[in-house]
N, C-alpha and C positions, 0 to 999 in steps of 0.2 A: 503494500500498499506504499509505505513511504516512498519509493524508488516512481510507482506513478506519479505522486503528487510532483515529487523534483523535478521529471521529466516536464508534464506538465507545467509546471512553472518557468523553467526553461526556455521553454516552447513559448511561454506568452512571454516572456523578457525579448526573447529573438525575435519576435513580431513584433514587439512594441515599438523596439530599437530601429528595427527599418522600414518604419510608417510613418506617412509626409510629416507627421507632428516631431518627427524627430529630428527633423533638419535642421541644420545650423539656421539659425535665424541672426538676422544681420539689420545696423537701421544706417542711414545714411546722415552723411555730421557733413557740414560745412566746411570744416577742416580739410581740404584737400577737395574737395569736389565746388565743378561749376557746373550753369548752364551757361549758356551762351545763345542769343542768336543772331542772324544776320539777316537785313532788310534791306533790299535797294530803296534810297530817298531820292528825287531827281536825279536818277543815274547813278548814283552814288552810294557804295557799302555803309550803311548804318549797323555798329554792333552795340548790344546791351547784355545784361548778365541779369539774372534771379540769384537770389540766397534764401536762407531759412528753408533746408529740406529737413523732411518728416517723412516718414512710414517705416514700412517692415519689407525684405526681401528675405526670401526663404528659397536658398540655392545651396546646389548640391549639385555639379557636374555630373557625377556618376547618375544620376537621379534626375534628367530633366522634367520627366512627363509631370513629376511634381513641385517643380519650383515654380516660386509665385512671387511677382515685385507689384508693389502698393505703393508708391510715391506720393509727393506732391512738392510744390515748393510754393512760397509767400510771395503771392501775385504785387503787393505790395513794395515790394523790393526792389522791382525794375531800376536797373539803371543803366543809362548809357551816355554816362559823362557829361550830362547836361540839364542840371534842374528842373529850368522850363520844359524840356521834351518831356523829363517825366512824369514831370507834374500832371502833366497833358495825357500821358501815355493812361495815366492812375485814372482819369475820369472816366465817365461810363460809354462814351464814344469809344474807347480804345478795353481797357480790362474790364474797368468797373471795378476797382478792389472794394469799395465798399459792402457790395453785392457778392460780389463773387472774390472772396478772399484769398483760394488757393486753386492752382494750378494741378490735377491730378493725372496722374498716368498709373496704368491697371493691366499688368498681363494677361491675355486669355493662353496665351501660349509662348513656352520658351523651347527652341529644338538647338539641334544645329549638331557637329561631329565633337565639338569639344577640343579638336585640335588646334594647337597653337593658342586654343582660351576663344575662338570664335564659334558665335551662336547669332541665334535669331531670336527676335521677341516680335509677337502681334499683338495688340494689345487697346485698348481704349482710352483715348488722352479727352480728359475735360477740360474745355476751357469758356469759363465766361458762359458758363453753365450749358453748354451746346458738348456732346460728344462724339466723337468719329473715332473711327480704326485707323490707328498708324501702325507701320511694319517696317523695322528696321534690324538691321547687323549691329552686334557688341562684341566687343569682347571682355573677358572675365581674368584680369590677374591677381594671384592669391600675394596677399600683403600678410605680415606679422599679425596682424590685428583684424583682418575680414577680408576685403576684396577691394579694387578698382574695378569697376565697370565704364566701359566708355563705347558712345556711339553718337549718330550723326543722321538724323532725317528732316524731310521736307516739311511742308504743310501751308494750307493756302488760308491766309487769315482770316477772309471773307467767310469761309463755311463756317467758322467760330464767331462771327459776326463781330470782329476785331477792325475797328477804323471804317470809314465809309470810302467813297469813293474820292482819291485825293493822289497824292505824288506819290505815293508808298505802293512798291511794287505786291502783287498778291501773293506770289511764293515770298516763304522765307527758310530757311535753313536753321535746325536748331543741335547744338553740339553739347552733347551731355558727356560730364565726367565727374562721375559719384564715388566716393569713397565711404564705403560702409564698412562698420565695425561691428562684431560680435556683439547683439543684445544681450 
């Protein structure tokens, strides 16, 4: 009887240790992380950044089917190195930070061979109350305290109701460099 209990307990512990809930949990931190966007305005590239990273990343390169990212940034941290432009971007015509304080990305699938740390993310980006699917390649490099995730993708700002008709291009590029530490 003791052997049956011991075997059952061992099997249960093995099962729990390989379940998705046993995944290493990470949290994004501002130190070492950047979210940069680039958009053309009057034919010139304008760069900006966001900070205020929050969320959770469940990641194990050996079990990508259970990986999950749910991260956001503080929309009010928009910084283009021009305080007048930043104030304008925070208003309701652009990011409307009063009503939509966070910009959020939630993965629906993470895949890839993992060779050289290369992966693909399909997920939902929510910006200014509108949610659209995005897809992009990213890399994951181990760090002593977690991972460095790096990726880039393009979106159309008008699909999210950001800005109206103006001299600003509709398509912009978003570059992510996320330092995630063990939660």
